[in-house]
N, CA, C and O of each residue as an XYZ file, in Angstrom:
460
protein
N       0.880     -0.905     -0.077
C      -0.336      0.036     -0.197
C       1.103      0.991     -0.030
O       2.199      0.770      0.486
N       0.542      2.080     -0.694
C       1.201      3.638     -0.773
C       0.280      4.730     -0.143
O      -0.912      4.925     -0.383
N       1.211      5.484      0.833
C       0.420      6.718      1.292
C       0.380      7.549      0.447
O       1.214      7.804     -0.422
N      -1.047      8.230      0.762
C      -1.148      9.165     -0.215
C      -1.626     10.090      1.011
O      -2.033      9.661      2.091
N      -1.480     11.669      0.578
C      -1.876     12.753      1.545
C      -3.374     13.258      0.945
O      -3.720     13.361     -0.232
N      -4.160     13.543      2.218
C      -5.709     14.162      1.974
C      -5.865     14.912      0.964
O      -4.977     15.760      0.869
N      -6.655     14.940      0.155
C      -6.637     16.239     -0.978
C      -7.262     17.469     -0.390
O      -8.047     17.313      0.545
N      -7.026     18.558     -0.791
C      -7.557     19.825     -0.259
C      -8.231     20.795     -1.154
O      -7.767     20.920     -2.288
N      -9.043     21.350     -0.878
C      -9.469     22.041     -1.774
C      -8.960     22.959     -2.595
O      -9.639     23.213     -3.590
N      -7.903     23.555     -2.447
C      -6.957     24.566     -3.477
C      -6.184     23.208     -4.131
O      -6.002     23.503     -5.312
N      -5.788     22.205     -3.948
C      -5.604     21.373     -5.397
C      -6.835     21.342     -6.467
O      -6.630     21.100     -7.656
N      -7.976     21.577     -6.002
C      -8.934     21.465     -7.205
C      -8.938     22.746     -8.554
O      -9.282     22.669     -9.733
N      -8.587     23.470     -8.026
C      -8.414     24.981     -8.304
C      -7.767     24.587     -9.737
O      -6.677     24.048     -9.932
N      -8.623     24.955    -10.579
C      -8.051     24.932    -12.328
C      -6.904     26.065    -12.532
O      -7.034     27.276    -12.356
N      -5.863     25.426    -12.908
C      -4.960     26.273    -13.707
C      -4.640     26.183    -15.060
O      -4.126     25.171    -15.536
N      -4.974     27.403    -15.856
C      -5.133     27.221    -17.306
C      -4.346     27.189    -18.151
O      -4.619     27.185    -19.351
N      -2.846     27.153    -17.502
C      -2.007     26.919    -18.023
C      -1.473     25.977    -18.541
O      -0.572     25.847    -19.369
N      -2.434     24.968    -17.694
C      -1.988     23.252    -18.144
C      -2.564     22.897    -19.710
O      -3.214     23.723    -20.351
N      -2.268     21.706    -20.164
C      -3.258     21.341    -21.366
C      -4.417     21.036    -21.263
O      -4.805     20.275    -20.377
N      -5.214     21.580    -22.165
C      -6.684     20.989    -21.666
C      -6.974     19.449    -21.068
O      -7.617     19.210    -20.045
N      -6.328     18.436    -21.976
C      -6.439     17.250    -21.556
C      -6.377     16.804    -20.132
O      -7.148     16.018    -19.580
N      -5.293     17.453    -19.593
C      -4.718     17.351    -18.324
C      -5.913     18.004    -17.306
O      -6.185     17.457    -16.238
N      -6.678     19.401    -17.828
C      -7.647     19.734    -16.846
C      -8.908     19.035    -17.035
O      -9.814     19.225    -16.224
N      -9.069     18.214    -18.062
C     -10.410     17.695    -18.010
C     -10.242     16.221    -17.005
O     -11.228     15.799    -16.401
N      -9.229     15.692    -16.935
C      -8.645     14.739    -16.532
C      -8.968     15.235    -14.688
O      -9.492     14.395    -13.956
N      -8.729     16.120    -14.332
C      -8.616     16.680    -12.950
C     -10.081     17.084    -12.546
O     -10.585     16.999    -11.426
N     -10.577     17.483    -13.559
C     -11.984     17.745    -13.369
C     -13.082     16.420    -13.292
O     -14.223     16.454    -12.831
N     -12.463     15.409    -13.809
C     -13.157     14.343    -13.495
C     -12.490     13.567    -12.202
O     -13.289     12.915    -11.531
N     -11.517     13.567    -11.905
C     -10.940     13.211    -10.734
C     -11.161     13.799     -9.433
O     -10.999     13.178     -8.382
N     -11.528     14.986     -9.512
C     -11.679     16.018     -8.051
C     -13.520     15.501     -8.324
O     -14.181     16.081     -7.462
N     -14.150     14.901     -8.949
C     -15.523     14.802     -8.838
C     -15.989     13.459     -8.023
O     -15.697     12.376     -8.530
N     -16.544     13.479     -7.057
C     -17.695     14.183     -6.334
C     -16.950     14.994     -5.640
O     -17.535     16.069     -5.505
N     -15.747     14.973     -5.050
C     -15.041     15.776     -3.989
C     -13.467     16.427     -4.264
O     -13.307     15.712     -5.253
N     -12.769     16.846     -4.226
C     -13.380     18.376     -3.426
C     -14.282     19.473     -4.595
O     -14.859     20.530     -4.339
N     -14.126     18.717     -5.991
C     -14.913     19.311     -7.148
C     -14.019     20.497     -7.599
O     -13.623     21.325     -6.778
N     -13.767     20.553     -8.671
C     -12.751     21.361     -9.783
C     -13.440     22.812     -9.933
O     -14.651     22.952    -10.107
N     -12.374     24.039     -9.831
C     -13.136     25.175     -9.647
C     -12.397     26.308     -9.993
O     -11.176     26.198     -9.881
N     -12.860     27.398    -10.398
C     -12.042     28.694    -10.660
C     -12.376     29.805    -10.197
O     -13.222     29.531     -9.346
N     -12.244     30.865    -10.225
C     -12.961     32.170    -10.067
C     -13.298     33.528    -11.289
O     -12.518     33.854    -12.184
N     -14.273     33.981    -11.093
C     -14.831     34.776    -11.857
C     -15.457     36.084    -10.873
O     -16.403     35.997    -10.091
N     -14.758     37.112    -11.123
C     -15.402     38.146     -9.876
C     -15.144     37.728     -8.605
O     -15.860     37.897     -7.618
N     -14.265     37.267     -8.660
C     -13.711     36.962     -7.203
C     -15.052     35.852     -6.680
O     -15.291     35.885     -5.473
N     -15.676     35.153     -7.309
C     -16.743     34.549     -6.671
C     -16.424     33.213     -7.478
O     -16.215     33.172     -8.691
N     -16.419     31.800     -6.344
C     -15.769     30.740     -6.954
C     -16.910     30.020     -8.154
O     -18.115     30.269     -8.195
N     -16.221     29.158     -9.006
C     -17.593     28.707     -9.937
C     -16.775     27.068    -10.052
O     -15.616     26.844    -10.401
N     -17.828     26.097     -9.631
C     -17.404     24.726     -9.737
C     -17.684     24.182    -10.920
O     -18.791     24.331    -11.439
N     -16.420     23.285    -11.644
C     -16.946     22.792    -12.757
C     -17.174     20.989    -12.410
O     -16.490     20.185    -11.776
N     -18.269     20.888    -13.051
C     -18.970     19.427    -12.709
C     -18.319     18.500    -13.794
O     -17.823     17.403    -13.537
N     -18.390     19.164    -15.236
C     -17.886     18.545    -16.443
C     -17.517     19.256    -17.214
O     -17.999     20.386    -17.290
N     -16.459     18.795    -18.108
C     -16.170     19.359    -19.291
C     -15.529     18.479    -20.224
O     -15.277     17.302    -19.967
N     -15.226     19.135    -21.467
C     -14.753     18.148    -22.648
C     -13.567     18.888    -23.011
O     -13.489     20.057    -22.633
N     -12.352     18.225    -23.893
C     -11.694     18.762    -24.798
C     -12.041     18.995    -26.094
O     -12.571     18.003    -26.594
N     -11.928     20.095    -26.960
C     -12.004     20.436    -27.967
C     -10.619     19.691    -29.126
O      -9.604     20.206    -29.597
N     -11.057     18.651    -29.213
C      -9.920     17.915    -30.167
C      -9.642     19.120    -31.730
O     -10.344     19.789    -32.488
N      -8.262     18.827    -31.536
C      -7.999     19.645    -32.372
C      -7.798     20.904    -33.095
O      -7.335     21.206    -34.194
N      -8.489     21.764    -31.743
C      -8.285     22.573    -31.785
C      -7.390     23.414    -30.877
O      -7.334     23.150    -29.675
N      -6.471     24.729    -31.574
C      -5.561     25.414    -30.611
C      -6.205     27.285    -30.607
O      -7.163     27.844    -31.142
N      -5.390     27.616    -29.957
C      -5.464     28.889    -29.548
C      -4.463     29.649    -29.368
O      -3.661     29.242    -28.528
N      -4.135     31.025    -30.082
C      -3.179     32.285    -29.467
C      -3.324     32.565    -28.431
O      -2.308     32.724    -27.753
N      -4.699     32.768    -27.786
C      -4.991     33.619    -26.903
C      -4.133     33.015    -25.168
O      -3.589     31.962    -24.837
N      -4.357     34.064    -24.594
C      -3.610     33.638    -23.177
C      -4.387     32.423    -22.584
O      -5.535     32.168    -22.946
N      -3.647     31.607    -21.564
C      -4.633     30.608    -21.203
C      -5.441     31.712    -19.925
O      -5.134     32.725    -19.297
N      -6.657     30.750    -20.042
C      -7.735     31.248    -19.179
C      -8.651     32.308    -19.867
O      -9.559     32.852    -19.238
N      -8.417     32.554    -21.022
C      -9.096     33.638    -22.147
C     -10.319     32.692    -22.757
O     -10.039     31.684    -23.406
N     -11.676     33.082    -22.508
C     -13.179     33.014    -22.998
C     -12.972     33.053    -24.458
O     -12.929     34.230    -24.818
N     -12.834     32.271    -25.394
C     -12.754     32.147    -26.473
C     -14.487     32.174    -27.415
O     -14.675     32.746    -28.489
N     -15.462     31.446    -26.675
C     -16.733     31.892    -26.797
C     -17.822     31.149    -25.863
O     -17.313     30.314    -25.116
N     -18.862     31.255    -25.788
C     -19.751     30.726    -24.826
C     -21.526     30.477    -25.812
O     -22.345     31.311    -26.197
N     -21.503     29.237    -25.891
C     -22.863     28.856    -26.577
C     -23.428     27.886    -26.087
O     -23.071     27.663    -24.931
N     -24.393     27.006    -26.612
C     -24.929     26.328    -26.047
C     -24.253     24.791    -25.794
O     -24.414     24.045    -24.828
N     -23.472     24.604    -26.963
C     -22.267     23.455    -26.379
C     -21.567     23.758    -25.070
O     -21.511     22.849    -24.241
N     -21.067     24.847    -24.814
C     -20.366     25.023    -23.591
C     -19.684     26.265    -23.357
O     -19.701     26.915    -24.402
N     -19.174     26.788    -22.559
C     -17.974     27.986    -22.498
C     -16.764     27.443    -22.714
O     -16.358     26.485    -22.057
N     -15.980     28.103    -23.806
C     -14.840     27.421    -24.586
C     -13.445     28.295    -24.419
O     -13.079     29.243    -25.113
N     -12.752     27.667    -23.246
C     -11.855     28.616    -22.734
C     -10.177     27.643    -23.232
O      -9.835     26.461    -23.223
N      -9.457     29.099    -23.655
C      -8.043     28.459    -24.114
C      -7.230     28.386    -22.768
O      -7.206     29.179    -21.826
N      -6.414     26.904    -23.011
C      -5.462     26.393    -21.990
C      -4.085     26.577    -22.231
O      -3.945     27.162    -23.305
N      -3.104     26.347    -21.734
C      -1.696     26.025    -22.034
C      -1.709     25.359    -23.494
O      -0.948     25.748    -24.380
N      -2.646     24.313    -23.671
C      -1.924     23.406    -24.935
C      -3.748     23.133    -25.290
O      -4.446     22.483    -24.511
N      -4.220     23.668    -26.393
C      -5.906     23.201    -26.403
C      -6.663     24.017    -26.054
O      -6.427     25.133    -25.591
N      -7.826     23.412    -26.292
C      -9.214     24.337    -25.869
C      -9.962     23.628    -24.799
O     -10.250     22.494    -25.182
N     -10.371     23.877    -23.625
C     -11.656     23.078    -22.714
C     -12.803     24.066    -23.077
O     -12.765     25.274    -23.309
N     -13.781     23.226    -23.056
C     -15.367     23.246    -23.258
C     -15.923     22.788    -21.945
O     -16.134     21.601    -21.695
N     -16.168     23.841    -21.061
C     -16.946     23.399    -19.837
C     -18.509     23.374    -20.214
O     -19.147     24.179    -20.892
N     -18.837     22.448    -19.703
C     -20.630     21.764    -19.664
C     -21.579     21.547    -18.755
O     -22.748     21.178    -18.873
N     -20.901     21.834    -17.798
C     -21.910     21.608    -16.579
C     -21.070     22.711    -15.460
O     -19.848     22.565    -15.407
N     -21.662     23.730    -14.633
C     -21.453     24.244    -13.460
C     -22.172     24.721    -12.541
O     -23.384     24.729    -12.755
N     -21.577     25.361    -11.012
C     -22.267     25.378    -10.043
C     -22.048     26.963     -9.728
O     -20.903     27.415     -9.697
N     -22.637     27.392     -9.609
C     -22.085     29.127     -8.867
C     -22.332     29.012     -7.461
O     -22.872     28.045     -6.924
N     -21.840     30.215     -6.794
C     -21.683     30.003     -5.593
C     -22.734     29.480     -5.053
O     -23.395     29.299     -6.075
N     -23.484     29.042     -4.071
C     -24.876     29.116     -3.371
C     -25.881     28.360     -4.110
O     -26.985     28.276     -3.572
N     -25.701     27.764     -5.300
C     -26.570     27.485     -6.220
C     -26.059     26.037     -6.659
O     -24.950     25.580     -6.382
N     -27.152     25.336     -7.458
C     -26.896     23.878     -7.625
C     -26.590     23.876     -8.985
O     -26.926     24.638     -9.892
N     -25.720     22.635     -8.954
C     -25.038     22.278    -10.679
C     -26.317     22.530    -11.795
O     -27.506     22.215    -11.739
N     -25.514     23.245    -12.829
C     -26.912     23.529    -14.000
C     -25.430     23.325    -15.173
O     -24.223     23.496    -14.998
N     -26.465     22.771    -16.685
C     -25.687     22.813    -17.749
C     -25.556     24.069    -17.904
O     -26.139     25.050    -17.444
N     -24.284     23.830    -18.972
C     -23.880     25.528    -19.165
C     -24.962     26.081    -19.902
O     -25.151     27.258    -19.593
N     -25.791     25.615    -20.827
C     -26.707     26.697    -21.415
C     -27.812     27.127    -20.344
O     -28.529     28.076    -20.660
N     -27.977     26.621    -19.324
C     -29.056     26.849    -17.574
C     -28.251     28.171    -17.607
O     -28.749     29.272    -17.842
N     -26.807     27.905    -17.314
C     -26.259     28.833    -16.575
C     -25.969     30.074    -17.389
O     -25.757     31.073    -16.702
N     -25.910     30.236    -18.722
C     -25.715     31.137    -19.852
C     -26.969     31.852    -19.688
O     -26.693     33.052    -19.679
N     -28.217     31.673    -19.556
C     -29.489     32.227    -19.959
C     -29.640     32.899    -19.003
O     -30.344     33.895    -19.169
N     -28.966     32.613    -17.393
C     -29.180     33.785    -15.922
C     -27.766     34.796    -16.025
O     -27.706     35.972    -15.666
N     -26.655     33.966    -16.624
C     -25.266     35.078    -16.684
C     -24.301     35.213    -17.857
O     -23.083     35.372    -17.787
N     -25.023     35.125    -18.889
C     -24.188     35.331    -20.185
C     -23.221     36.353    -20.207
O     -22.197     36.223    -20.877
N     -23.489     37.520    -19.426
C     -22.518     38.651    -19.297
C     -21.629     38.818    -18.557
O     -21.168     39.866    -18.104
N     -21.284     37.548    -18.365
C     -20.101     37.406    -17.046
C     -19.319     36.476    -18.072
O     -18.197     36.184    -17.657
N     -19.616     35.990    -19.200
C     -18.600     35.147    -20.217
C     -18.498     35.787    -21.399
O     -18.657     35.139    -22.434
N     -18.262     36.945    -21.435
C     -18.084     37.761    -22.737
C     -16.305     37.138    -23.380
O     -15.185     37.391    -22.936
N     -16.704     36.348    -24.461
C     -15.444     36.214    -25.229
C     -14.220     37.266    -25.273
O     -14.351     38.323    -25.891
N     -12.978     36.928    -24.569
C     -12.076     37.769    -24.380
C     -12.043     37.959    -22.944
O     -11.394     38.943    -22.589
N     -12.470     37.405    -22.214
C     -12.762     38.101    -20.367
C     -11.386     36.821    -20.500
O     -11.252     35.969    -21.378
N     -10.257     37.163    -18.954
C      -9.668     36.074    -18.732
C     -10.078     35.540    -17.286
O     -10.428     36.245    -16.339
N      -9.976     34.309    -17.306
C     -10.412     33.768    -15.952
C      -9.601     33.484    -15.112
O      -8.571     33.016    -15.598
N      -9.618     33.597    -13.568
C      -8.455     33.399    -13.088
C      -8.689     32.167    -12.523
O      -7.786     31.580    -11.926
């Protein structure tokens, strides 16, 4: 048996400089606890599900919102593009990106850089 340290919530914070595939694996690994998250306007937003946009690359800085549509919120990463598909704002239930954008589309304007 190998000893592993207890997970902390800070380990679940998304680092947009990592490759999209690695971020997607982290999101799956931290589900159901502690749930991966990022900050937007100093509010934590948990990420319950995401996918990698195969074949897409971006010249934008890591963490830049490229697009927000029914398919998801497309974020530039260190290598590739990550599409967020299920989010949970602070104090709310988890919801699809489509429902999330219906209430907070102004927060996800292309060109915005996430923490």
